[in-house]
C-alpha positions in Angstrom: 0.0 0.0 0.0 2.9 2.4 0.7 4.3 2.2 -2.8 0.8 2.9 -4.4 0.4 5.9 -2.0 3.8 7.2 -2.8 3.1 7.0 -6.5 -0.1 9.0 -6.1 1.6 11.7 -4.1 4.7 11.9 -6.3 2.6 13.3 -9.2 1.4 16.3 -7.2 3.3 19.6 -7.7 3.5 22.1 -4.8 1.1 24.5 -6.6 -1.5 21.7 -7.0 -1.3 20.8 -3.4 -1.6 24.4 -2.3 -4.6 24.9 -4.5 -6.3 21.7 -3.2 -5.9 22.8 0.5 -6.6 26.5 0.0 -8.6 27.9 2.9 -8.0 25.1 5.3 -5.4 27.0 7.3 -8.1 29.6 8.3 -9.8 26.8 10.3 -7.0 24.5 11.4 -3.8 25.4 13.1 -1.2 24.6 15.8 -2.8 22.7 18.7 -5.5 21.1 16.5 -5.6 17.4 15.9 -7.0 16.1 12.6 -8.4 12.7 11.7 -7.6 12.3 8.0 -6.8 9.5 5.6 -3.1 9.1 4.8 -3.4 10.4 1.3 -5.5 13.5 2.3 -3.8 14.4 5.5 -0.1 14.3 4.6 0.3 18.1 3.8 -1.7 19.4 6.7 1.1 19.6 9.3 3.3 21.6 6.9 0.5 23.9 5.7 -1.4 24.5 9.0 0.7 23.3 11.9 -2.0 20.8 12.9 -1.1 17.3 14.1 -2.6 14.1 12.6 -3.7 11.0 14.4 -1.6 8.9 12.1 0.7 10.8 9.8 2.0 9.3 6.5 5.5 9.3 7.9 5.2 8.7 11.7 8.0 9.7 14.1 10.4 6.7 14.7 10.0 7.0 18.4 6.2 7.0 18.3 5.7 3.6 19.8 2.0 3.4 19.2 2.2 4.1 15.5 0.7 0.8 14.4 -2.2 1.3 16.8 -2.8 4.8 15.5 -3.1 3.5 11.9 -5.5 0.8 13.0 -7.6 3.3 15.0 -7.7 5.7 12.0 -9.0 2.9 9.8 -11.8 2.2 12.3 -12.5 5.9 12.7 -12.9 6.5 9.0 -14.8 3.3 8.3 -18.5 4.2 7.4 -19.6 1.0 9.2 -18.2 2.1 12.6 -20.8 3.0 15.1 -21.2 6.5 16.5 -20.3 5.4 20.1 -17.0 3.8 19.0 -16.1 6.7 16.7 -16.8 9.2 19.5 -14.6 7.2 21.9 -11.7 7.3 19.3 -12.2 11.0 18.7 -12.1 11.7 22.4 -9.1 9.5 23.0 -6.9 11.4 20.5 -8.4 14.8 21.3 -9.5 15.2 17.6 -10.7 18.7 16.8 -11.2 18.3 13.1 -11.8 15.6 10.5 -10.7 15.8 6.9 -13.0 13.6 4.9 -13.2 12.5 1.3 -16.8 12.6 -0.1 -17.9 9.2 -1.4 -15.4 7.2 0.6 -15.4 8.3 4.2 -18.4 8.5 6.6 -20.9 11.4 6.1 -19.5 14.6 7.5 -22.6 15.1 9.7 -21.5 12.1 11.8 -18.5 14.2 13.0 -19.7 17.8 13.3 -20.1 21.0 11.3 -18.6 21.4 7.8 -16.3 24.4 7.7 -14.6 24.0 4.3 -15.4 22.0 1.2 -12.9 21.9 -1.6 -13.5 19.4 -4.4 -14.0 16.0 -2.8 -12.4 17.1 0.5 -14.5 18.2 3.4 -13.1 19.7 6.6 -15.3 19.2 9.6 -15.0 20.8 13.0 -15.7 17.9 15.4 -18.5 18.5 17.9 -19.0 16.4 21.0 -22.2 15.7 22.8 
């Protein structure tokens, strides 16, 4: 899976990446934690200062990296129940979710949509 993802990312020029994520920095910044798929989330730390639950290139000393990847898959699985999703959001202190329309759960299951750009949807996570 890594080689496929790297091939997808390799074709993106900096201008195309900046265009795709334009406007996200006004809503996400340092101190925020974002749940995002590996392909969608990789530029966010550099562009906004936000942290990811599971970054594309985890820190070598992050001992729970494998668990983070597994938790992210569960969190972004449309079949995951709301109670389980809420528990994961809370455990990682997630403030935002970056979702891809047509693949990830409906944005309304996370909170309020703050930016839509193409197939990407940035949601501010709300908690009951």
